[in-house]
C-alpha positions as CSV (number, residue, x, y, z in Angstrom):
1,X,-10.2,7.6,-30.1
2,X,-13.1,7.6,-27.7
3,X,-12.4,4.0,-26.7
4,X,-8.8,4.9,-25.9
5,X,-9.9,7.7,-23.5
6,X,-12.3,5.3,-21.8
7,X,-9.6,2.7,-21.4
8,X,-7.2,5.4,-19.9
9,X,-9.9,6.5,-17.4
10,X,-10.8,2.9,-16.5
11,X,-7.2,1.9,-15.9
12,X,-6.5,5.1,-13.8
13,X,-9.4,4.4,-11.5
14,X,-8.8,2.6,-8.2
15,X,-10.7,-0.5,-7.3
16,X,-11.2,-2.6,-4.2
17,X,-8.8,-5.5,-3.9
18,X,-9.7,-8.9,-2.5
19,X,-6.9,-11.3,-1.6
20,X,-6.5,-14.6,0.2
21,X,-3.7,-15.4,2.6
22,X,-2.3,-19.0,2.1
23,X,-3.2,-20.2,5.6
24,X,-3.0,-24.0,6.4
25,X,-6.4,-25.8,6.1
26,X,-8.2,-25.9,9.4
27,X,-6.2,-23.1,11.0
28,X,-8.3,-20.4,12.8
29,X,-8.3,-17.4,10.5
30,X,-9.8,-13.9,10.2
31,X,-10.1,-11.0,7.8
32,X,-7.8,-8.0,7.6
33,X,-9.1,-4.8,5.9
34,X,-6.7,-2.0,5.0
35,X,-8.4,1.4,4.4
36,X,-6.1,3.9,2.6
37,X,-6.6,7.6,3.1
38,X,-6.5,8.1,-0.7
39,X,-6.0,5.8,-3.7
40,X,-2.4,4.6,-4.0
41,X,-0.4,3.2,-6.9
42,X,2.0,0.2,-6.9
43,X,0.4,-1.1,-3.7
44,X,2.0,-4.2,-2.2
45,X,1.1,-6.0,1.0
46,X,3.0,-8.8,2.8
47,X,1.7,-10.6,5.9
48,X,4.1,-12.6,8.0
49,X,6.6,-12.6,5.1
50,X,4.0,-13.8,2.5
51,X,3.3,-11.4,-0.4
52,X,-0.5,-11.3,-0.8
53,X,-1.1,-8.1,-2.9
54,X,1.2,-6.8,-5.6
55,X,1.2,-3.9,-8.1
56,X,-2.4,-2.7,-7.5
57,X,-4.1,0.8,-7.6
58,X,-6.6,0.9,-4.8
59,X,-7.9,2.5,-1.6
60,X,-9.3,-0.6,0.1
61,X,-7.7,-4.0,0.5
62,X,-9.5,-7.0,2.0
63,X,-7.4,-10.1,2.9
64,X,-9.2,-13.2,3.9
65,X,-7.9,-16.3,5.8
66,X,-5.2,-14.4,7.8
67,X,-4.1,-16.5,10.8
68,X,-5.6,-15.4,14.1
69,X,-3.2,-13.6,16.4
70,X,-0.5,-11.0,15.9
71,X,0.2,-10.4,12.2
72,X,3.3,-8.7,10.9
73,X,2.1,-6.5,8.0
74,X,4.2,-4.5,5.5
75,X,2.3,-2.1,3.3
76,X,3.9,-0.3,0.4
77,X,2.3,2.3,-1.9
78,X,2.9,5.6,-3.5
79,X,6.7,5.3,-2.9
80,X,6.4,4.7,0.9
81,X,6.4,1.6,3.0
82,X,4.9,1.1,6.5
83,X,5.6,-2.0,8.6
84,X,3.3,-2.6,11.5
85,X,1.8,-5.4,13.7
86,X,-1.9,-5.9,14.3
87,X,-4.1,-8.4,16.0
88,X,-6.4,-10.4,13.8
89,X,-9.5,-11.9,15.3
90,X,-11.8,-14.6,13.9
91,X,-15.0,-13.0,15.2
92,X,-15.0,-9.8,13.1
93,X,-12.7,-8.2,10.4
94,X,-9.7,-6.2,11.7
95,X,-9.7,-2.8,10.0
96,X,-6.6,-0.7,9.8
97,X,-6.6,2.9,8.4
98,X,-3.4,3.8,6.6
99,X,-2.4,7.3,5.5
100,X,-0.5,7.5,2.3
101,X,1.3,10.5,0.7
102,X,0.3,12.0,-2.6
103,X,1.7,10.0,-5.5
104,X,4.0,12.6,-6.8
105,X,5.1,14.4,-3.7
106,X,8.0,12.0,-2.9
107,X,9.7,12.7,-6.2
108,X,9.3,16.4,-6.0
109,X,10.6,16.6,-2.4
110,X,13.6,14.5,-3.4
111,X,14.3,16.6,-6.5
112,X,14.0,19.8,-4.4
113,X,16.3,18.4,-1.7
114,X,18.9,17.4,-4.4
115,X,18.8,20.9,-6.0
116,X,19.2,22.6,-2.6
117,X,22.1,20.4,-1.7
118,X,23.9,21.1,-5.1
119,X,23.4,24.8,-4.7
120,X,24.6,24.9,-1.1
121,X,27.6,22.7,-1.9
122,X,28.6,24.9,-4.9
123,X,28.2,28.1,-2.9
124,X,30.4,26.7,0.0
125,X,33.1,25.4,-2.4
126,X,33.2,28.3,-4.9
């Protein structure tokens, strides 16, 4: 039983994610670091249309070999997605802080909104 609890704790902990963008050989590249305000679940990151991170639980993502220049990044985690553009330089890592909502707040807000809508609708059409 003790092993099961350690396994649950280990799986629930976030970890730093390292990924590599599939840049062409010889192309000038840099590093992109995404720092999340709090650990997020089901994290996915796409850069210039290429999925580089999928289904992770983390608060820090480092992506190497990102082409130098403006990168189109789409971040998704904790039920929200955030598309943005950032400049990637070859001299030093580009660091982008990203705020993410609490993991369960999106569901509760949606449920509360649905209940309010049903109540208001039933009161107006009663």
